[in-house]
N, C-alpha and C positions, 0 to 999 in steps of 0.2 A: 536584655538585648544590648544595651550600651556596654555592659561589662564584657560580653562575648566579642563584640567588635573591637573593644580596647585590647583584649587579650590576643585577638587575631592580628591586630596591627603591631603589637609588641613582638609577636612571633615572627612576623615577616621582617621587621626591622632587625631582629637578632640574626636571622638567617642571612640577610643582605649584608650585615656588618661583618659576618664571618667569612664571606666569600673573598677569594683573592682576586685582585684586579687582573684583567687580561693584559698581556704584553702588547705594547703598541708596535704596529708594523713599521718598519723603516720606510721613510718616504721614498717614492720612486719619481725620478725626474725624466723628462722626455729627451734631454740632450746630454751627450757625453763629449768631453774634450780628451783627445788622445794626444799625449805629449810624445816628443821624439824619443826620449830616452828613459823616462820614468813611469811609463804606463799611462794611466788615465784617471779621469774623475767624472762620474755621472751625477752632477749636482746642479744642473742648469735648467731653468724653466723655459728660456727662449734661446733661439739660435744665436741672437745677437749677444746675449750674456756669454755664451760659449766663445764666440769670436773675440769678444773683449778680453777674455781670460787668456787665450793663446796668443794674443797680439804681442809681438816682440820676443816670444820665447819659442815659437815654432809649434807645429803640431797641426791637428785638424779636428773638426767637429763632425760628429755623426749622431744619428738617432739612436737612442738607448734601446737595445734589443729586448731588455727586460721590462720596459715600460708598459704598463697595462692601461693606463689612463683612468679617468673617472668612470664610475659605474652609474649609469642613469637607469632608474626604474620607472619608466613611464607606464602608467595604467592606461589601458585602452579607453578611448573616449566613448562615452555613452551618448547615444542620440536622444535628443529631447523629444518627447512625445507631445505633440500639440493636438489638443482636442477641441 
């Protein structure tokens, strides 16, 4: 019994070691700075960070149209049965 479990664990480890890691998704930020002449940059977590970046060089801040935000997976709450 122990030998079969050990063999199964070794097989699973070998398969897991052979798998290629998934590519990490590029982070998405909620705010973009649009500069006057050079385009823009969407790498700000807060509106204030965006304003600080464009301060003195011109441009404006806008919400990132590609931002999806965090995904929350809330399970429905089950009611407790009191007897």
